[in-house]
Structures are given as C-alpha cells and as structure tokens.
Phi, psi and omega in degrees: 000134183268154176276127182286146180280154174300148183300339184266005181279154183302140182090344175252321183295140173245110178304140177304335178286356178277343192296135169267131174303142180303322185297332181290343174291340171266023185294144180288154178290129176249014184211128179234122186211162175272336184218133180238129168251131178241122185234097181266145176069049177285329180058026178077020174273093180305323177292321174287335180287317172318301185300312186297319175289332181288324175299312177307309178304319180302315182293319179301318177295338171283359181091014187268160167264120190234145172213152174246137172245120173267100189272049176101154180057042165281350165260146164183296182280351186279046185279056180212132196301308184295320178298313178301319179288323178296318178295321175302303181299328183277325182280342182284346174289345177244217176252126179239138173246162179274129160262181177297330183289316180291327180297318185285343176280323180283337187210105180285357189254024177290325194076019188257002182062239178287342182081007183292333186061042187308135176282168189301332183287352177268129183294151180304324187294314170312308184301314185290325179300310184302315178300324185282332176291313174304315184295323178287326182283334178289337177279356183257328181289128178261175180310323182290316178293322183286324182292320182292326177291324177306325187269000185293134178290160183257353171191165187211141165256142188221161175240121176246108187055240177258004182273128172270132181245122175258128178242126181230181178263296184270273182228187181283344181256335191205138180298331181251018176302139185254010186287334173263018174295146178309315189282350183255354187259154177300165019278172184282336185259034180307114176300333173301319181286329179295317181298326188273357181074023181270149177254330180224161176265166184246352179235134183239178179301314189295321175285338177287322180294320182292326175300314181284330176297314184286339172262349187057036185259149166270328175229138168244120178254131186213187177196250170065316195269359169076337172251134181280156176206121185239113197238138172242132177212181185246141168231108189064234173261017185246136170285140178231153178233134173245116180240106174259108186284357183075255183220128176284333186253006179227161173288157189238346181218156186295136179073006184234098183277080170199159178273178176229140167231157176265135177241122177241118190225153170295325183292132183271001180265126178290142177294162169304336182274356183287127173271320169199174183179176180233147165250133181210138176058228180268002183225160175245138188238121183236147167264114186260140176286134171252087177278101182268173177285096186293307193296323171299311183296317176301322176294319184298313186293317186288339179292326174262332185231075179289175172311130187098338175287166185294312181293332180290316181296313186283333197232349178307315173311311184290311187293347169269008180089010176261098189241335180079032192208145182237151181304328181293338179278340190271331197262121191220120183246105191251020182299312190287344183260006196284147191247002184283143182235000000 
C-alpha cells in the first residue's frame, strides 16, 4: 500500500491559476464547422497525429468544413528538441488549447510539478515519475516554444450544426480537474473504482446537469484523466453528451493499440473509424480510433525513453495495450437515471 502525498505536494497540487472563471463557460463560439475532432492527450505521438489528420482529410474530401482542436497535453513524451518542435509546428496548423503540460512548460514557477493534480488513488511513484518527466521536458522547450505556449487559450466554444460544444482540458472548474474522470463518474457500482480501491465517486448526475446548465453546452469535450468516458444524460427535456476521449496518443482499452479522439459531426452516420458513439439533437458524437504505426511509434518512444527511464517505467505497459479497461465501461447512458426535473 502506498502512502498518499500531501495535497500540496508537486504533482498533486492544483494552482489557483488553473481555475476556470465561471463566466468563461459562457464564452461565445469562435468556430463553426460541420465536423469537429477533439484530441486531448496526444503526448507527442506523431504517428497518432498522422492518423488523425488522415481522418480529417477524408471528411474534407466529402465536402465538410472540418477542424481539429488539441485540447491540451499534446506535448509530453517529446523530450527531444527536434521531436518537440515537430509536434509544435504540426499542431499549430490546427487549434491548440493549453493543458497542464503546456501551462507548466510556459511557467516553471507554479509549484505544481507536472501539473496533473493527481488524486489520492494514484501512487506516489507515478506522481514522482511524472514530475521528473516534466522537468526533463522543460529542458527541451526553447524560448520560441515557450512564448507560443504562453499565448494558448484555456477553453473554447464551437458550433457544430445547432449544437454548442464546450471544449476544456480537465473539467468545467479546473484545467487539471478530475471530476470528468472515468473513475469519478457514475454509475455507483463502477468496476473501475473497485479495481482502483476507490469507495465513492466525486461526480453525480445532478452536478453534471449543473455543468451543462452553467455552460449552456450540448456537448462538453475534455480529456486530461487518460481513460475515456462517454456519457449521455438529460437536462430537462434535452439530451447532453460528456465526451472524455482519454488519450489520443496512447492505448485506451485492453488489447487495442490505438489512441482515441472525439468526433462531433452534423452527419448522423458513424465513420468507419468509430468505436462507439451517441446521436443526440442535431449531432453525432463518436469515439474514433487512431490506429497508428505502433512499431514506428515505439521506436521513437524508446529512442528517448529507454529501459530504466521514468516514462518507460510509467508507460511501457500501457503503450503495449495493457490498460485494464474495456469499451463497455466507457460508454454510459444515464437518460433513464436522470434526476433533473
């Protein structure tokens, strides 16, 4: 059994500057598209980025207006100057938002370590290794990259058809918030929580409904917490979707070596890359598979993070597709359980 670190220790603390002002949730939409891809947690995986851009190009060829939003943590494993700058230049061709990784790369003085704000069920060993990964990555980013990261917005509202989409990194309260983590969401009898040794969830349907009312969003898209969760619920007579894509740059389910992105589209037909999804109102929301070149990606990863390195110790098992999570656990429909009146 591990000893929990104090809440104020690096890697667990959530700085005040990470908080979203309540007024920010009502931000006007600055993007209007037919199809929107939201990819959180790319983590420097250029092979997953290749796949994501190919999916977007397919939709563009179909005559759709398409955009990609990287909602934070597009950097992480890319602790090599050339690799880092390639990720930087390619993601900047689309829309990028700050995650905790980008905030800590832009400002080393927050006292937040990696900025993940890990909850108690994450071991101290993992937290310490993440802090060390961040320290190495901070030595990679140069002045040009840091200046660009300082300018990144922290959330974005978009319009897909008639649906309002709010895109954040963690949750609607905090860039590193864990309220939308798979293990913190209903149902009460979550097998995932049992496996993690957790006794209760921190988020219930009432608080989820309040998030949608506060943001006036039809879809809230997020990531940060590494495991996907796609939830459909009701606020009054309206269906809403919470879409946490887990990680675009890492496997998300046992035996499936692919990343995930969220695709929100006016078209009601799921694309070939869809693993599962919901149709609600005027949009369809799918978790799409980013089936990347695994041998090439692992060669890139191991070239920077060989055996014995911090990232190797923390992530190799997952990068090989051993996640301890199944798609049936990620897809959650709460319409019949809604408590909203």
